[in-house]
MARBA-3410 file (N, C-alpha, C, O; in Angstrom, 1 decimal):
117
0.8,-1.2,0.0,0.0,0.0,0.0,0.9,1.2,0.0,1.9,1.3,0.7 ~ 0.5,2.2,-0.8,1.2,3.5,-0.9,0.5,4.4,0.0,-0.7,4.4,0.1 ~ 1.3,5.4,0.6,0.7,6.3,1.6,1.2,7.7,1.2,2.4,8.0,1.0 ~ 0.3,8.6,1.1,0.6,10.1,1.0,0.3,10.6,2.3,-0.8,10.7,2.8 ~ 1.4,11.0,3.0,1.3,11.4,4.4,0.9,12.9,4.6,0.8,13.7,3.7
0.6,13.2,5.9,0.2,14.5,6.3,1.3,15.5,5.9,2.5,15.1,5.9 ~ 0.9,16.7,5.4,1.9,17.6,5.0,2.3,17.5,3.6,3.1,18.4,3.1 ~ 1.9,16.5,2.9,2.3,16.3,1.5,1.1,16.8,0.6,-0.1,16.4,0.9 ~ 1.4,17.5,-0.4,0.4,18.0,-1.4,0.8,17.5,-2.7,1.9,17.7,-3.2 ~ -0.1,16.8,-3.3,0.1,16.2,-4.7,-0.8,16.9,-5.7,-2.1,16.9,-5.5
-0.3,17.4,-6.7,-1.1,18.1,-7.7,-0.9,17.3,-9.0,0.2,17.1,-9.5 ~ -2.0,16.9,-9.6,-1.9,16.1,-10.9,-2.6,14.8,-10.8,-3.6,14.7,-10.0 ~ -2.2,13.8,-11.6,-2.8,12.5,-11.6,-1.9,11.5,-11.0,-0.7,11.4,-11.2 ~ -2.6,10.7,-10.1,-1.9,9.5,-9.5,-2.5,8.3,-10.1,-3.7,8.1,-10.0 ~ -1.6,7.5,-10.8,-2.0,6.2,-11.3,-1.4,5.1,-10.4,-0.2,4.9,-10.5
-2.3,4.5,-9.6,-1.8,3.6,-8.6,-1.9,2.1,-9.1,-3.0,1.7,-9.6 ~ -0.8,1.4,-8.9,-0.8,-0.1,-9.1,-1.0,-0.9,-7.9,-0.8,-2.1,-7.9 ~ -1.3,-0.2,-6.8,-1.6,-0.8,-5.5,-2.6,0.1,-4.7,-2.9,1.2,-5.2 ~ -3.1,-0.4,-3.6,-4.0,0.5,-2.8,-3.3,1.7,-2.3,-2.1,1.7,-2.1 ~ -4.1,2.8,-2.1,-3.5,4.1,-1.7,-4.2,4.6,-0.4,-5.5,4.6,-0.4
-3.4,5.1,0.5,-4.0,5.7,1.7,-3.5,7.2,1.6,-2.3,7.4,1.4 ~ -4.4,8.1,1.8,-4.1,9.5,1.7,-4.4,10.2,3.0,-5.5,10.3,3.5 ~ -3.3,10.8,3.6,-3.5,11.6,4.8,-3.2,13.1,4.5,-3.6,13.9,5.3 ~ -2.6,13.3,3.4,-2.3,14.7,3.0,-3.3,15.2,2.1,-4.5,15.0,2.3 ~ -2.9,16.0,1.0,-3.8,16.7,0.2,-3.6,16.3,-1.3,-2.4,16.3,-1.7
-4.6,15.9,-2.0,-4.5,15.6,-3.4,-5.4,16.5,-4.2,-6.6,16.6,-3.9 ~ -4.8,17.2,-5.2,-5.6,18.1,-6.0,-5.4,17.5,-7.5,-4.4,17.7,-8.1 ~ -6.4,16.8,-7.9,-6.3,16.1,-9.2,-7.1,14.9,-9.3,-8.2,14.8,-8.7 ~ -6.5,13.9,-9.9,-7.2,12.6,-10.1,-6.4,11.4,-9.6,-5.2,11.4,-9.7 ~ -7.2,10.5,-9.0,-6.6,9.2,-8.6,-7.2,8.1,-9.3,-8.4,7.9,-9.3
-6.3,7.3,-10.0,-6.8,6.2,-10.8,-6.2,4.9,-10.2,-5.0,4.6,-10.3 ~ -7.0,4.1,-9.6,-6.7,2.9,-9.0,-7.8,1.9,-9.2,-8.3,1.4,-8.2 ~ -8.1,1.6,-10.4,-9.3,0.8,-10.8,-9.3,-0.6,-10.2,-10.4,-1.2,-10.1 ~ -8.1,-1.2,-10.0,-8.1,-2.5,-9.4,-7.8,-2.5,-7.9,-7.6,-3.6,-7.3 ~ -7.7,-1.4,-7.3,-7.3,-1.3,-5.9,-8.2,-0.4,-5.1,-9.1,0.2,-5.7
-7.8,-0.3,-3.8,-8.7,0.6,-2.9,-8.0,1.9,-2.7,-6.8,2.0,-2.7 ~ -8.8,2.9,-2.5,-8.4,4.2,-2.1,-9.1,4.6,-0.7,-10.3,4.5,-0.5 ~ -8.2,5.0,0.2,-8.6,5.3,1.6,-8.2,6.8,1.8,-7.0,7.1,1.8 ~ -9.1,7.6,2.1,-8.8,9.0,2.5,-9.0,9.1,4.0,-10.1,9.0,4.5 ~ -7.9,9.2,4.6,-7.8,9.3,6.1,-8.4,10.6,6.7,-8.5,11.6,6.0
-8.8,10.5,8.0,-9.2,11.6,8.6,-8.2,12.8,8.6,-7.0,12.5,8.9 ~ -8.5,14.0,8.3,-7.6,15.0,8.1,-7.0,15.2,6.7,-6.4,16.2,6.4 ~ -7.2,14.2,5.8,-6.7,14.3,4.5,-7.8,15.0,3.6,-9.0,15.1,4.1 ~ -7.4,15.4,2.4,-8.3,16.1,1.5,-8.0,15.7,0.1,-6.9,15.6,-0.3 ~ -9.1,15.5,-0.7,-9.0,15.2,-2.1,-10.0,16.3,-2.8,-11.2,16.4,-2.5
-9.4,17.0,-3.7,-10.2,17.9,-4.6,-9.9,17.4,-6.0,-8.9,17.7,-6.7 ~ -10.9,16.6,-6.5,-10.7,16.1,-7.9,-11.5,14.8,-8.0,-12.6,14.7,-7.4 ~ -11.1,13.8,-8.7,-11.8,12.6,-9.1,-11.0,11.4,-8.6,-9.8,11.4,-8.6 ~ -11.8,10.4,-8.1,-11.2,9.1,-7.7,-11.9,8.0,-8.4,-13.1,7.9,-8.4 ~ -11.1,7.1,-9.0,-11.7,5.9,-9.6,-10.9,4.7,-9.0,-9.7,4.6,-9.1
-11.7,3.8,-8.3,-11.0,2.7,-7.7,-12.0,1.6,-7.5,-13.2,1.7,-7.8 ~ -11.5,0.4,-7.0,-12.4,-0.7,-6.7,-13.2,-0.4,-5.5,-14.4,-0.5,-5.6 ~ -12.6,0.1,-4.4,-13.4,0.6,-3.3,-12.8,1.9,-2.9,-11.7,2.2,-3.1 ~ -13.7,2.7,-2.3,-13.3,4.1,-1.8,-13.9,4.2,-0.4,-15.1,4.1,-0.1 ~ -12.9,4.5,0.6,-13.2,4.7,2.0,-12.9,6.1,2.3,-11.8,6.5,2.2
-13.9,6.9,2.7,-13.7,8.3,3.0,-13.8,8.6,4.5,-14.9,8.3,5.1 ~ -12.8,9.2,5.1,-12.7,9.6,6.5,-12.4,11.1,6.6,-12.6,11.7,7.7 ~ -12.0,11.7,5.5,-11.6,13.1,5.5,-12.5,13.9,4.6,-13.7,13.5,4.4 ~ -12.0,14.9,3.9,-12.8,15.8,3.1,-12.5,15.5,1.6,-11.4,15.4,1.1 ~ -13.7,15.3,0.9,-13.6,14.9,-0.5,-14.5,15.8,-1.3,-15.7,16.0,-0.9
-14.0,16.5,-2.4,-14.8,17.3,-3.2,-14.5,16.9,-4.7,-13.4,17.1,-5.1 ~ -15.5,16.3,-5.4,-15.3,15.9,-6.7,-16.2,14.8,-7.2,-17.4,14.8,-6.8 ~ -15.6,13.9,-8.0,-16.4,12.7,-8.5,-15.8,11.4,-8.1,-14.5,11.4,-8.0 ~ -16.6,10.4,-7.8,-16.1,9.1,-7.4,-16.7,8.1,-8.3,-17.9,8.1,-8.5 ~ -15.9,7.2,-8.8,-16.3,6.0,-9.5,-15.7,4.8,-8.8,-14.5,4.7,-8.7
-16.6,4.0,-8.2,-16.1,2.8,-7.5,-16.7,1.6,-8.1,-17.9,1.5,-8.3 ~ -15.9,0.6,-8.4,-16.3,-0.6,-9.1,-17.1,-1.5,-8.1,-18.0,-2.2,-8.5 ~ -16.8,-1.4,-6.8,-17.5,-2.2,-5.8,-18.3,-1.4,-4.8,-19.5,-1.5,-4.7 ~ -17.6,-0.5,-4.0,-18.3,0.2,-3.0,-17.6,1.4,-2.6,-16.5,1.6,-2.8 ~ -18.5,2.3,-2.0,-18.0,3.6,-1.4,-18.6,3.6,0.1,-19.7,3.3,0.3
-17.6,3.9,1.1,-18.1,4.0,2.4,-17.7,5.4,2.9,-16.5,5.8,2.8 ~ -18.6,6.1,3.5,-18.4,7.5,4.0,-18.5,7.4,5.5,-19.6,7.2,6.0 ~ -17.4,7.5,6.2,-17.3,7.3,7.6,-17.8,8.5,8.3,-18.0,9.6,7.7 ~ -18.0,8.4,9.6,-18.6,9.5,10.4,-17.8,10.7,10.5,-18.3,11.8,10.7 ~ -16.4,10.7,10.2,-15.5,11.8,10.2,-15.5,12.6,8.9,-14.8,13.6,8.8
-16.2,12.0,7.9,-16.0,12.5,6.5,-16.9,13.7,6.2,-18.0,13.9,6.7 ~ -16.4,14.6,5.3,-17.2,15.7,4.8,-17.1,15.5,3.3,-16.0,15.6,2.7 ~ -18.2,15.2,2.6,-18.1,14.8,1.2,-19.0,15.6,0.4,-20.2,15.6,0.7 ~ -18.6,16.2,-0.7,-19.4,16.9,-1.8,-19.0,16.2,-3.1,-18.0,16.6,-3.7 ~ -19.8,15.3,-3.6,-19.4,14.5,-4.7,-20.6,13.9,-5.5,-21.7,13.8,-5.0
-20.3,13.6,-6.7,-21.2,12.8,-7.5,-20.6,11.4,-7.5,-19.4,11.2,-7.9 ~ -21.3,10.4,-7.1,-20.8,9.0,-6.9,-21.5,8.0,-7.8,-22.8,8.0,-7.9 ~ -20.7,7.3,-8.5,-21.2,6.1,-9.3,-20.6,4.9,-8.7,-19.4,4.6,-8.7 ~ -21.4,4.0,-8.0,-21.0,2.8,-7.4,-22.2,1.9,-7.1,-23.3,2.4,-6.9 ~ -21.9,0.6,-7.2,-23.1,-0.3,-6.9,-23.5,-0.4,-5.5,-24.6,-0.8,-5.2
-22.6,0.0,-4.6,-22.9,0.0,-3.1,-22.3,1.2,-2.5,-21.2,1.5,-2.7 ~ -23.2,1.9,-1.6,-22.7,3.0,-0.9,-23.2,2.8,0.6,-24.3,2.4,0.8 ~ -22.3,3.2,1.6,-22.7,3.2,2.9,-22.3,4.5,3.6,-21.1,5.0,3.4 ~ -23.2,5.2,4.3,-22.9,6.4,4.9,-23.2,6.2,6.4,-24.3,6.0,6.8 ~ -22.1,6.4,7.2,-22.2,6.3,8.6,-22.9,7.5,9.3,-22.9,8.6,8.7
-23.6,7.2,10.4,-24.3,8.3,11.1,-23.2,9.4,11.5,-22.1,9.0,11.9 ~ -23.5,10.6,11.3,-22.6,11.8,11.6,-21.8,12.2,10.4,-21.2,13.3,10.4 ~ -21.7,11.4,9.3,-21.0,11.8,8.1,-21.8,12.9,7.4,-23.1,12.9,7.5 ~ -21.1,13.8,6.7,-21.7,14.8,5.9,-21.6,14.5,4.4,-20.5,14.4,3.9 ~ -22.7,14.4,3.7,-22.7,14.1,2.3,-23.6,15.0,1.6,-24.8,15.1,2.0
-23.1,15.6,0.5,-23.9,16.5,-0.4,-23.5,16.1,-1.8,-22.3,16.2,-2.2 ~ -24.5,15.6,-2.5,-24.2,15.2,-3.9,-25.2,14.2,-4.4,-26.3,14.2,-4.0 ~ -24.7,13.4,-5.5,-25.6,12.5,-6.1,-25.0,11.1,-6.1,-23.8,10.9,-6.0 ~ -25.9,10.1,-6.1,-25.4,8.7,-6.2,-26.2,8.0,-7.3,-27.4,8.1,-7.4 ~ -25.4,7.4,-8.2,-25.9,6.7,-9.4,-25.4,5.3,-9.4,-24.3,5.0,-10.0
-26.1,4.4,-8.7,-25.6,3.0,-8.7,-25.5,2.2,-10.0,-24.7,1.3,-10.2 ~ -26.4,2.6,-11.0,-26.5,1.8,-12.2,-25.6,2.4,-13.3,-25.6,1.9,-14.5 ~ -24.8,3.4,-13.1,-24.1,4.1,-14.1,-22.6,3.9,-14.1,-21.8,4.8,-14.7 ~ -22.1,2.8,-13.5,-20.7,2.6,-13.4,-20.0,2.5,-14.8,-18.9,3.1,-15.0 ~ -20.5,1.6,-15.6,-19.9,1.4,-17.0,-19.8,2.7,-17.8,-18.8,3.0,-18.4
-20.9,3.5,-17.8,-20.9,4.7,-18.5,-19.9,5.7,-17.9,-19.2,6.4,-18.6 ~ -19.9,5.8,-16.6,-18.9,6.6,-15.9,-17.5,6.2,-16.2,-16.6,7.1,-16.4 ~ -17.2,5.0,-16.2,-15.8,4.5,-16.6,-15.4,4.9,-18.0,-14.3,5.4,-18.2 ~ -16.4,4.8,-19.0,-16.1,5.2,-20.3,-15.8,6.7,-20.4,-14.9,7.1,-21.2 ~ -16.6,7.5,-19.8,-16.4,8.9,-19.8,-15.1,9.3,-19.2,-14.4,10.1,-19.7
-14.7,8.7,-18.1,-13.4,8.9,-17.4,-12.3,8.6,-18.3,-11.3,9.3,-18.4 ~ -12.4,7.5,-19.0,-11.3,7.0,-20.0,-11.2,8.0,-21.1,-10.1,8.3,-21.5 ~ -12.3,8.4,-21.6,-12.3,9.4,-22.7,-11.7,10.7,-22.3,-10.9,11.3,-23.1 ~ -12.0,11.2,-21.1,-11.5,12.4,-20.6,-9.9,12.4,-20.5,-9.2,13.3,-20.8 ~ -9.4,11.2,-20.0,-7.9,11.1,-19.9,-7.3,11.1,-21.2,-6.1,11.6,-21.3
-7.9,10.7,-22.3,-7.3,10.7,-23.6,-7.3,12.1,-24.2,-6.4,12.4,-25.0 ~ -8.3,12.9,-23.8,-8.5,14.2,-24.5,-7.5,15.2,-24.0,-7.4,16.3,-24.4
END
């Protein structure tokens, strides 16, 4: 598992070949379609995340495509459009956005097209 620690700011695209844990700040896109992305408490992502599963404990603003599931923990603050077959939101979590469980394939095609453009 790769870790982006507190105090680290990454701007741009992260293409992960393993699971990623983020405690710092990511401004851009995270591509980990075969792996998990975990946003730790105190971490922040401003951008898009595409992964097998996404676990949110920090602040996320953007779009999420998860092939399996998204979990928004009680410490999370999320403003996002989510495409995932399964989503869980813990009591106390803040979520503002949309959820589209049936649109994963379409969302993946759009994300792939945007990367090529």
